[in-house]
C-alpha positions in Angstrom: -173.5 101.6 -70.4 -172.1 99.3 -67.6 -168.6 99.4 -69.3 -168.7 103.2 -69.4 -169.5 103.5 -65.7 -166.8 101.0 -64.9 -164.3 102.8 -67.0 -165.2 106.1 -65.3 -164.7 104.6 -61.8 -161.4 103.0 -62.7 -160.2 106.3 -64.2 -161.1 108.2 -61.0 -159.3 105.6 -58.8 -156.1 105.8 -60.9 -156.2 109.6 -61.0 -156.6 109.8 -57.2 -153.6 107.4 -56.8 -151.5 109.4 -59.3 -152.2 112.6 -57.3 -151.1 110.9 -54.1 -154.4 110.7 -52.3 -154.0 107.0 -51.6 -150.6 107.3 -50.0 -150.3 106.4 -46.3 -148.3 108.9 -44.2 -144.9 107.8 -43.0 -142.8 109.1 -40.1 -139.3 110.0 -41.0 -137.8 109.3 -37.5 -138.5 109.4 -33.8 -138.3 113.2 -33.7 -141.0 113.4 -36.3 -143.2 111.1 -34.2 -142.6 113.3 -31.1 -143.6 116.4 -33.1 -146.8 114.8 -34.4 -147.8 113.7 -30.9 -147.0 117.1 -29.4 -148.9 118.9 -32.1 -152.0 116.7 -31.7 -152.3 116.6 -27.9 -152.9 119.5 -25.5 -150.1 119.9 -22.9 -148.1 117.0 -24.2 -144.3 117.3 -24.1 -142.9 114.3 -25.9 -139.7 112.9 -24.3 -139.2 109.5 -26.0 -140.5 107.6 -29.0 -140.4 104.2 -30.5 -140.9 104.1 -34.2 -142.4 101.1 -36.0 -139.9 99.6 -38.5 -142.2 100.6 -41.4 -142.5 104.2 -40.2 -146.3 104.1 -40.2 -146.9 104.2 -36.5 -145.1 105.1 -33.2 -145.4 105.1 -29.5 -144.5 108.4 -27.9 -144.0 109.0 -24.1 -144.9 112.3 -22.6 -143.1 114.0 -19.7 -146.3 113.3 -17.6 -146.1 109.5 -18.2 -148.9 109.4 -20.9 -148.1 107.2 -23.8 -149.5 108.2 -27.2 -150.0 106.0 -30.2 -149.4 107.8 -33.5 -150.7 106.0 -36.6 -151.9 106.9 -40.0 -155.5 106.9 -41.1 -155.9 107.7 -44.7 -153.5 110.5 -45.5 -153.2 112.0 -42.0 -152.1 111.1 -38.5 -154.3 110.1 -35.7 -153.0 110.3 -32.1 -154.6 108.6 -29.1 -153.4 108.1 -25.5 -153.1 104.4 -24.9 -152.2 104.0 -21.3 -154.1 101.1 -19.9 -154.8 99.6 -23.4 -154.5 95.9 -23.9 -151.0 95.2 -25.2 -149.7 91.9 -26.4 -146.1 91.3 -27.6 -145.4 88.4 -30.0 -141.8 88.3 -31.1 -140.9 91.7 -32.5 -144.5 92.8 -32.9 -146.7 94.6 -30.5 -150.5 94.6 -30.8 -152.3 97.4 -29.0 -156.1 97.3 -28.5 -157.1 100.7 -27.2 -160.1 101.2 -24.9 -161.7 103.4 -27.4 -164.3 101.4 -29.3 -164.1 103.3 -32.6 -160.3 103.2 -32.7 -159.1 99.8 -34.1 -156.3 97.8 -32.8 -152.8 98.6 -34.1 -149.9 96.3 -34.7 -146.4 97.7 -34.6 -143.1 96.0 -35.5 -140.9 97.4 -32.7 -138.1 94.8 -32.9 -136.7 93.4 -29.7 -138.3 96.3 -27.7 -141.9 95.1 -28.3 -142.1 93.1 -25.0 -140.8 96.1 -22.9 -143.4 98.4 -24.5 -146.1 95.9 -23.8 -145.2 96.0 -20.1 -145.2 99.8 -20.1 -148.7 99.9 -21.4 
């Protein structure tokens, strides 16, 4: 009985992965990040974007000075304004801890630009 249940669970997990439900979204380029941010935020006109090297997150600057963090949760994008968030650069990596309690910290590999983005936030 236990083996049957275990087999059923494993089968469902493998089927979900085969159908693509476990895939994390990936940004193609900075233009894609700007589009996602503009679609998600009201009155947000994206002007600049810094894409993480793995394409799974980005920082997008709006024409009004707001900075949005675009990151994947599950199979979709979540966008939050992160101006004033705690930002710490360590080498090529930038760790952003938003002020929103239910939105976990994000770590982006931005290359040499990480320190400059930490100062902007």
